[in-house]
C-alpha positions as CSV (number, residue, x, y, z in Angstrom):
1,M,-5.4,5.6,-7.9
2,K,-8.6,4.8,-6.2
3,F,-10.4,1.5,-6.1
4,Q,-13.6,0.1,-4.9
5,K,-14.1,-3.0,-2.6
6,R,-17.1,-4.1,-2.7
7,P,-18.7,-1.8,-1.5
8,V,-15.9,0.4,0.3
9,I,-13.8,2.5,-1.7
10,V,-10.1,2.2,-0.6
11,E,-7.0,4.0,-1.9
12,A,-4.1,1.5,-3.5
13,F,-1.1,1.6,-5.6
14,Q,0.9,-1.3,-7.0
15,L,4.5,-1.2,-5.8
16,T,6.5,-1.7,-9.2
17,A,10.5,-1.9,-9.8
18,E,10.1,1.9,-10.6
19,L,8.1,2.7,-7.3
20,C,10.8,0.6,-5.1
21,Q,13.1,3.3,-6.2
22,D,11.4,6.4,-6.6
23,H,9.0,7.1,-3.4
24,S,8.2,10.8,-4.9
25,L,5.8,8.6,-7.3
26,W,4.0,7.3,-4.3
27,P,0.6,8.9,-3.4
28,E,0.8,11.3,-0.3
29,W,-0.7,9.0,2.0
30,A,2.1,6.3,1.6
31,R,4.8,8.8,1.5
32,K,3.5,10.1,5.1
33,A,3.6,6.4,6.1
34,L,7.3,6.5,5.1
35,D,7.8,8.9,7.9
36,K,6.2,7.0,10.9
37,D,8.4,5.0,13.1
38,P,9.4,1.5,11.4
39,G,7.2,-1.2,13.3
40,S,4.5,1.0,14.1
41,E,0.9,0.7,12.9
42,G,0.5,2.7,9.6
43,A,4.3,2.9,9.1
44,I,5.9,1.8,5.7
45,W,10.0,1.0,5.8
46,Y,12.7,-0.5,3.8
47,D,14.6,-3.2,5.4
48,P,18.1,-3.5,3.8
49,R,18.6,-7.0,5.5
50,S,16.1,-8.5,3.8
51,F,16.0,-6.1,0.8
52,S,12.1,-5.3,1.3
53,F,9.4,-3.2,2.2
54,L,7.3,-3.9,5.2
55,C,4.2,-2.1,6.7
56,G,2.9,-2.1,10.5
57,T,-0.8,-3.3,10.7
58,I,-3.1,-3.6,13.4
59,D,-2.2,-7.6,12.8
60,G,1.7,-7.0,13.1
61,I,4.7,-6.6,10.7
62,F,4.0,-7.7,6.8
63,F,6.6,-8.0,3.8
64,I,5.5,-6.1,0.8
65,F,6.7,-7.5,-2.4
66,R,7.4,-6.3,-5.5
67,G,4.0,-6.3,-7.6
68,D,1.8,-6.1,-4.4
69,W,-0.5,-3.5,-4.1
70,I,-0.6,-1.4,-0.9
71,V,-4.0,-0.4,0.3
72,K,-5.1,2.2,2.7
73,N,-8.5,0.9,4.4
74,P,-11.1,3.9,5.3
75,D,-9.8,3.8,8.7
76,G,-6.3,4.7,7.8
77,G,-4.7,1.1,8.2
78,I,-2.3,0.2,5.4
79,I,-1.9,-3.6,4.2
80,P,-0.3,-5.3,1.5
81,C,-2.2,-7.4,-1.0
82,D,-1.2,-9.8,-3.6
83,P,-2.2,-9.2,-7.0
84,D,-4.5,-11.9,-7.8
85,L,-6.3,-11.3,-4.4
86,F,-6.3,-7.7,-5.0
87,F,-8.4,-8.0,-8.3
88,E,-10.9,-10.5,-6.7
89,Q,-11.5,-8.0,-4.1
90,Y,-11.5,-4.8,-5.5
91,S,-12.6,-3.1,-9.0
92,L,-11.4,0.4,-10.3
93,S,-14.1,3.1,-9.1
94,L,-14.6,5.0,-11.9
95,G,-14.9,8.8,-11.5
96,T,-12.0,8.6,-8.6
97,N,-8.8,7.9,-10.1
98,D,-6.3,10.6,-8.8
99,A,-3.4,9.7,-11.2
C-alpha cells in the first residue's frame, strides 16, 4: 500500500504476525531490502538472537517490532515507524493502493 506523508507520498506496510512468517507477501522493495547485506543502509534482516527484524538507516540500525510500519521514503531510505506515530504523520493516499 502507498500512504501520503503530508505532502510527500511514501510506500509503507505494517509488519504483522503473518508478514513476519511470509516474506513473499512483502512489497517488492522490502523483499529487495532483505537481500542486502545486514547492517547496510537500506537493508532489512532478521536477527535470531533478538527474535527481531532490524533495518539499516542513514542514522544507524533500528529494531522493527511487530505492528510497526516499515516506510520507504522517496529517497529510497527505509525506516520503521511506531503505529501511533505513523497515523499522526501519514494518511492513505487515495488512488495509489497497490494491494
